C-alpha positions as CSV (number, residue, x, y, z in Angstrom):
1,M,-29.8,-41.6,33.5
2,W,-29.1,-40.4,30.4
3,V,-30.0,-37.2,29.1
4,Y,-30.6,-36.8,25.2
5,R,-30.0,-33.2,23.8
6,P,-30.8,-32.3,20.3
7,Y,-28.2,-32.4,17.7
8,V,-26.6,-29.0,17.6
9,E,-24.6,-27.8,14.3
10,P,-21.0,-26.9,15.9
11,K,-19.8,-23.3,15.2
12,R,-17.5,-22.5,12.3
13,F,-14.8,-20.4,13.7
14,Q,-13.0,-18.0,11.1
15,K,-9.3,-18.6,11.6
16,M,-7.5,-15.5,12.0
17,K,-4.8,-14.6,9.6
18,I,-1.2,-14.6,10.7
19,R,1.1,-12.0,9.5
20,K,4.6,-11.4,9.6
21,F,5.7,-8.7,12.1
22,E,9.1,-7.2,12.5
23,I,9.9,-5.9,15.4
24,A,12.5,-3.5,17.1
25,V,13.6,-3.7,20.6
26,A,15.3,-1.1,22.6
27,G,19.0,-1.8,23.1
28,Y,18.8,-4.1,20.5
29,D,20.3,-3.4,16.8
30,Y,18.7,-6.8,15.6
31,R,15.2,-6.5,13.9
32,F,13.4,-9.4,15.2
33,K,10.7,-11.2,13.6
34,T,7.9,-13.0,14.0
35,Y,4.4,-14.5,13.0
36,A,1.7,-13.4,15.0
37,R,-2.0,-12.6,14.6
38,D,-1.9,-9.2,15.6
39,G,0.7,-6.7,16.7
40,V,0.4,-7.0,20.7
41,E,0.6,-10.8,20.3
42,A,3.8,-10.3,18.4
43,S,5.5,-8.0,20.8
44,V,4.6,-10.4,23.9
45,K,6.0,-13.2,21.7
46,I,9.3,-11.5,21.4
47,K,9.4,-10.2,25.3
48,C,8.9,-13.9,26.3
49,F,11.8,-14.7,24.0
50,L,14.1,-12.0,25.3
51,R,12.7,-12.9,29.2
52,R,12.3,-9.1,29.4
53,P,8.9,-8.1,30.2
54,N,9.3,-4.4,30.3
55,A,11.3,-4.0,27.1
56,E,10.2,-1.3,24.7
57,C,9.0,-2.7,21.3
58,T,8.1,-0.9,18.0
59,I,6.7,-2.7,15.2
60,L,8.4,-2.0,11.9
61,T,6.0,-4.1,9.7
62,P,3.3,-2.0,8.0
63,A,-0.2,-3.3,7.8
64,S,-0.9,-5.6,4.4
65,N,-3.4,-2.3,3.6
66,E,-1.4,0.1,4.3
67,Y,1.5,-1.3,2.2
68,L,-1.1,-1.4,-0.4
69,R,-2.2,2.4,-0.4
70,E,1.6,2.9,-0.3
71,T,2.0,1.1,-3.4
72,E,-1.1,2.8,-5.2
73,S,0.0,6.4,-4.3
74,C,3.7,5.6,-5.5
75,R,2.0,4.1,-8.5
76,R,-0.3,7.3,-9.2
77,Q,2.8,9.9,-9.0
78,V,4.8,7.7,-11.5
79,S,1.7,7.9,-13.6
80,L,1.3,11.6,-13.3
81,R,5.0,12.3,-14.3
C-alpha cells in the first residue's frame, strides 16, 4: 500500500562561511593554520591532527569585523594627524 504525501518544498540551508584561523598550541613554536566555520571547530581540528585532546589552543586570527574596525580606527588616527 502506497502513501501519497503532498509535495513539500525542500528547506534551503544557508551555508556557514568558512574562515581561515591561525592557532597557537602550547608547547609548539609553529602557528597552525586551518579553515573552519568557527573557532571551536578550528581548535578541535588542530587537536585531532596533533592527537592531543587536552592541548591548550589559542586562536590568533581576529574575526573579520574586528579586523575591519581596527583598520577603520587606524585610518581615523592617520586622518586626524
